[in-house]
N, C-alpha and C positions, 0 to 999 in steps of 0.2 A: 324591763319588766319587773326586776327586783325593786327598783325605786317606786314603781306604782303600787306594788304590794305593801311596801313599807308605809307609803302615804295613806293608804286605805286603813291600815292597822292603827296608825296614829289618830286618824279621824274617828275611828270607833272608840278609842280610849278617851278622846276629848268629849264625845257625846255622853259616854258613861260617867265621866267626872262631872259634867254639867248637870246631869240628872240627880246624882247623889248629893250635890251641894245645896239643893232646894230645902227650906225649912219644912218640917213635917206639920207644924201647926197652921201653916198658911194654907188657906183653902183656895186653890186656884184650879181653874178648869184644865183638865188634862190636855185638851187640844191647844189651848193658848200657850201652855208652858212648852210643849213640844215645838210649836211653830216659832216661838221666840228663840229656843236653843238652836233650831235649825237655821234661823236667819243669821245667827252669829257665825256659824262654821260652814255653811253650805257654799261650795265653789262650783261654777259651771263646768260641764264636761269638757268643752274645748280647751279651757285653761288647764284643766287637769291633764289632758292628753299632751299638750305642748310642753308642760313642765316635766312630765315623765320622759319625753323624747330628749329634752335637753340634759337631764340627769344621765340618761343612758349613753349619750354621745360623749359626755365628759368622762364617764368611767371608761369607755372604750379607748379614748385618746390617752388617758393616763396609763392604762395597761400596755399600750403600744409603745409608749415612751420608755417604760421600764424594760421591755424586751429588746429594744434597739431600733435603728432606722429601718424603714420599709424600703426595699429597693424600688426604683422607679420602673414603671411599666414600659416606658419608651426605650429603655436600654435592652429589653428582651425582644428579639425578632419575632414577628408574627408569622406563623406558617400560612402559606397560601392554600385556602381550602380547595382551589380548583385543581391542584396538582396531587398526584398520588405519591406515596412514600418512595416508590422506586424512581420517580422523576426528579426528586430532590437530591439525587446523588450528584457528585461532581462530574464535570465533563470528561476529566481524565479517566475516571473509572468506567464511564459508559463507552468510550471509544475503544477500538481495537488497539492492541499494543503494536503499533506500526510507526516508523519514523515519518515525519511530516513530508520530507521530500519523496519518499517512496509512496506515500498516500496520494500525492499529486500526479506522479508519473505512472503509477500502476492503474489499470482499469478497475472499475468497481467490483467486477465479478472475481477478481483475484485477491482482494483484500483479506477476506476471512480465512482462507486456507493458508495463505502465506504468513499471516500473523500468528496463527496457531502452530505452524510447523517450525518457524525460524525464531520466534521471539517469545520471551516471558516478561512479565511485568515486575519491575524492581520495587524496592521499598518506597522510592519517591514517586512511583506511578509511571516512570518512563520505561520504554521498551528496552530490553536487554537481549542481545543476540545469544543464541544457544551455543554451548561449548562443543556439542557434537556436530562438527562441520563436515560437509561433503560437497561434492561438485553439483550433482543433479538432485533436484527435488521434484517429486511428481505429486499431482493433486489426488485426493481420495476419490473424486468423481461422485456421481449421483448414487443414490441407494438402489439396490436391486428391486426392492418391493417398497412401495409407498403406501402407508396406512392412511394418509390424508393427502389432498392435492397439494403439490409444491407451490409455495407462494412466490418463488423467485427462480428464474432459469440460471442463476449464477453457477450452480454446481455442474450444469451440463456444458458450460463453456469455459471451464478452467483449463489452463495451459501449463506446461512444465516451467520450471524455474532453474536457472543456472547461477550458482554462487561461486565467483572467482576471487579467492583470497590466498594468493601464494605466500604472503608474509605470515599469516596466522596458521595456515594448514601445514606448510612444509618447513617453516622456520628458516627462511632464506635470509642471508645477510646481503641486503640490497644496498646499492650505493647511489648517491645523488650524482646526476650527470653534470651538475653545475659546479660543485665544489668537492666532489668525491668523498663526502662524509656519509656516514651510515643513515639510512632512512628508518623512521619509526612509525608505528601505526598511529593514525589520527582519526579513527572512527570509520563510519560507512560513507561511501560516496552517495551524494544526495539524489542522484538520478538513476532510474532503472531503464536500461536499454531494451528496445524491442528488436528481436532478431527474426529475420525471414527464414522459414523452414519449408519443407516440402508440402505439408498439408495444413499449414497455419503459421502462427507466430509463437515463439516462446520468449521469456524474459530473462534478463541477465543483470546482475548487480555485482559490485566489487567494493574494495576497501579504499580508503584514503591513506596515503603515505606522505610523511612530512620530514623534511630535513631540519634538524634542530639548530644547525649552524646558519644556513642561509634562509630558512623559513619558506622554502619552496615546497609546494604541495603537488603531488602527482597521483593520478588514478592508477589502480592496480592493473588495468588492461592497456595502459599506454605502451607504445613500442619500446620505450627506454627500459621499462620493467620486463617486458617479454624477452628482450634480447639478453637479459642477465640470467634467465632461467635455463635449467638443463633441458635438453631436447625431449626427454621423456615427459617432463611436465609442460614444456612449451607446446607439445603436440596435443595436450588435453584442451587447450583453448580452442573453442569450436567455431569462432566467427571472425569475419572481417568487418571492421568498424568504419563507418563513414560519419559525416557530421551529425546527421539525425538518426538514420536507420542503420541497421546492420544486416549482414547476410551470412547464413551458415556456409561453411567452407565446402561442404559436400555438394552444394548447388553449383559452385564455381567449377567443381571437377567435371560436371556434366558438359560445360562449355569447352573443355579441353579435348573432348573426343573428336577425332578426325574423321567425321562422316559427312556425307553430302547433306547440305541443308541445315547443319547444326549451327546454332547461333543464339543470340539474345532473344530474338522474336519467338523462335520455337520454345525456348525455355520459359518465357513469360506465358505463352499459351498453356503449357503444361501446368505451371503453377496456378494459373487462374482456374483451371479445371479442377485441380485437386483441392484448392481452398474452398471453392464453391461446394464441392461434394462433401467436404468435412463439415462445413457450416450447415448444410441442409440435413445431414445425418443427425447432428446435435439438436437441431430444431425439431425434427420429427420425434426424437426420443422424449423431449420435453412435452410436446403436445400430446403424445400418447399417454404419458403419466397423468396429464390433466384430464384427458378424455375418459379415463376409467371411472372418474367420480361424477360424471354427468349422467343423470337419469332422465329418460324421456318423460316429458310432462311435468317434471319437477323444476323448481327454481335453480338455475345454474349457479355454481359456486362463484365466490367473489373473483373479480378480474385480477389476474396476476400481473407482475411487472412485464413490460414489453421485452422482446428479444433484443440482445445486443446486436449492433450492426456488424457486418463483416468488414474487416479492415481491408482497404483496397490493396491490390498487388502493385508494386512499383513498375514503372515503365522500362522499356528496353535501354534507354540512355543510362538509367541508374544501374542496370545490370552490367552494362559495358564498363561503366566507371569502376564498379566493384571488381570486375575481372582485371582491369588495368592495375588496380591496387594490389591484387593478389600476385600478379606477375612482377611488379616492382618489389614486393616483399621478398622474393626469391631470386633477385637479380645477381646477388653474389654467388649463389649456388650455380646459377646458369653460367656465369663467367668461369667458375672453377671447372665445370664439366667441359667447356669448350677448350680452355687452355690446356687441360690435362690430356686431351686427345689430339688437338691440332697444334699445340704449342702456342706461342704468342700470336695474337691477331694483328695483322698488318693493315688490313683494309676491310671495310664493310660497305655494301651498297645494296639498296633495295629497289625493285622495279616491278611493274605490273605487265610489262610488254611480253615477258616470257610466258606468263600464264595464258595470255590470249592465243598463243600458238599451240597450246595443248590440244590434242585431238584424240578421238576414241574414248576409251574408258576413263582416261585421266582428265578429260575436258570438264572444266568447271569445278574441279576439286580443290583448287588453290586460289588464294586471294592475292598473294604477291610472292616474289622470289627475292631472297636475300643472298647476295654474293659476298663470300667471306674469303679474304686473302689471308692465308695462314702461313706459319713458319715451316712446319714439317709436313710435306705431302706424303701420301702412301697409296699404293695401288689398291688396298683393301678398304679404304675409307670412302664411303658413298653417302651423299646427302639423301635425305628422305623427303618425299612429297607426301600428300595426304592419303594417297591410295596406291603406293608402289615405290619402286626405287629407280633412280636414274644413275647411270654409270658416271662416275666422276672422271673428268678429263685429266690427262697427265699434265702435271705442272704444279703451279702454286696457287690454284684457285679451285673453289668448290662451290657449286650452286645448290642452294637448299630452298625448297619450296615450303613456306610456312602458311598454314591455313588461317 
């Protein structure tokens, strides 16, 4: 624009100079002299406009060269107009601070409260376990009063969490069973176990221990680690582990009762009833919280997430296998009790023939009879059946009925 103004100003000066240079004595028609001067300096408008644009472009490029190179537009990322600013955050910042292995093995309704209770986010964005460790962690549960309809039933189906870390909690000096060197902490075990309880399931996690000498890794709930703990801490471990599932030890205690009809079938029926009742109670609480915001004749609120399915109760075969594992875990204690009373065991034999001969109130109360040949007999030592006592015969044998 400055170049255009300069050109117009120079054009006006040329016209004025041409008019002043004409001789005064010459008589010329005014219209003829003006047309002649105009024919000399007159330029079309389109030419004038193109010349001004060229001059302006040249001045702009010269000023840009003096300031420095202009950064390329391709090097700067373009923001996606379809995404909100909150959606442009990194994935690590949006996700809950929870280890990847725990995220896969824990149900979705447990992620939020477990991540908030046990973990914080480190400087690198990775989850860091809290320093205030304890065994049992309980969920906060749903609110007492809802000011708006709940969008998810997760808070109604949260279950307790058991954290087993003997190395970190009690500072045990644990040894490797392969090379007898000390074990050191190696992070968290990647899998969270599901444990069968009376009215549902709870979840259990542990730590990884590694031998720096032989590079062997072992979980904190393995039998090799449990055997090295003091009995006061060993008794705090609440479950019996199998390959996939686990069972709380107080359920196995119910199968040890010597009552008529007691067994794995009765226990499974009891567990199925309690699990179903607990699931229905939680479902009713969630549906009641949603129904308070439904007005007759008005548009219903947006549909919430579906209810989580009830986890099936294991069968009787699995319960019997867990009971056998529990008996095998205390076999040394059982041997010590027998040998301390009867002395060394000389012979053992089991049969079902004796139980078939039982009559009266004792009929059907025993499954088999074990005959134990012992070293030290005594007149006051009597074996027990499931519902009474049998007198022990004099000699070196004692017959005990085991239900």
